[in-house]
C-alpha positions in Angstrom: 0.1 0.0 0.2 2.8 2.2 0.8 4.4 1.6 -2.3 1.5 2.8 -4.1 1.2 6.0 -2.4 4.8 6.7 -2.5 4.7 6.1 -6.8 1.7 8.3 -7.1 3.8 10.9 -4.8 6.3 10.6 -7.0 4.4 11.2 -10.3 2.9 14.3 -8.5 6.0 15.8 -7.8 7.3 14.9 -11.5 4.7 16.5 -13.0 4.8 20.0 -11.0 8.5 20.1 -11.4 8.0 19.5 -15.5 5.5 22.5 -15.2 7.7 25.0 -13.3 10.8 26.7 -14.6 14.3 26.1 -13.5 15.1 29.2 -11.7 18.9 30.7 -11.5 20.5 33.4 -9.8 21.6 36.3 -11.1 24.9 36.4 -12.4 26.5 39.1 -9.4 24.4 36.7 -6.8 27.9 35.7 -5.3 29.3 39.3 -5.2 26.2 41.0 -3.5 26.2 38.2 -1.3 29.8 39.1 -0.2 29.9 42.8 -0.2 26.7 42.0 2.3 28.6 39.9 4.4 31.4 42.2 4.3 29.3 45.2 5.4 27.6 43.6 8.0 30.9 42.4 9.9 32.6 45.0 11.9 36.1 44.2 13.0 36.7 46.0 16.1 40.5 46.0 16.3 42.2 45.5 19.8 44.9 47.8 20.6 47.0 46.8 23.4 47.1 49.2 26.5 49.2 48.2 29.4 48.0 48.6 32.8 51.1 50.9 33.9 51.9 53.5 31.0 55.7 53.3 29.4 56.3 57.0 31.3 54.5 55.6 34.5 57.2 52.6 34.0 60.1 54.6 33.5 59.4 57.5 36.2 58.9 54.4 38.4 62.1 52.7 37.3 64.2 55.9 37.7 62.8 56.3 41.2 63.7 53.0 42.3 67.0 53.3 40.6 67.9 56.2 42.3 66.6 55.3 46.0 68.7 52.1 45.5 71.9 53.8 44.6 71.5 56.9 47.0 71.1 54.2 49.8 74.1 52.5 49.0 76.3 55.8 49.6 74.9 55.5 53.0 77.5 54.5 55.1 76.0 53.6 58.4 74.1 50.3 58.3 70.9 50.7 59.9 68.1 47.8 60.2 64.3 48.8 60.7 62.2 47.4 63.3 60.5 44.8 61.1 63.7 43.4 59.8 65.4 43.0 63.4 65.1 39.1 63.4 66.9 39.1 60.1 70.6 39.4 60.7 72.1 39.9 57.0 75.2 41.9 57.9 76.8 39.0 59.9 76.9 36.9 56.9 77.9 39.6 54.2 80.5 41.8 53.4 77.9 44.2 51.7 75.7 46.5 54.3 72.5 47.0 53.4 71.0 50.3 54.2 67.5 51.3 55.4 66.7 53.1 51.8 68.1 50.1 50.0 65.9 47.9 51.9 62.5 50.0 51.1 63.7 50.5 47.3 63.8 46.5 46.9 60.5 46.2 48.9 58.8 48.6 46.7 60.3 47.3 43.8 59.2 43.8 44.9 55.5 45.3 45.6 55.5 46.8 42.1 56.1 44.1 40.1 53.6 41.8 42.0 50.8 44.8 41.0 51.8 44.6 37.9 52.0 40.8 37.5 48.5 40.5 39.0 47.3 43.5 36.4 48.6 41.4 33.9 47.2 38.0 34.8 43.5 39.7 35.2 43.9 41.1 31.5 45.0 37.6 30.0 41.7 36.0 32.0 39.7 38.4 30.1 40.6 37.6 26.9 40.5 33.9 27.4 36.8 33.8 28.0 
């Protein structure tokens, strides 16, 4: 029974297709579609913007270098209250001044802050 219905359906479809003309797209169909696709796409160019600007980085680096070398000229070794438990001077021939210790601590903090901001920025782009 199903084969009889299928044959009737096929013959009906065949008659309809014979009567209809074959439609084809215009000559510039592909170029029109591509032009429309290119217009609909907006490419945003990502410009890299560092968390710390170049001028700020140069100023901070210069400040830290000046602190470090300025502290190295200090002839008296001075230990701060929070570093009294660590006696670096007894094991080393070089004595660290208070300014040099502060410069190293400040440079470490600035490095950690920059690592935090860069990590946050990279994770934002991965999502």
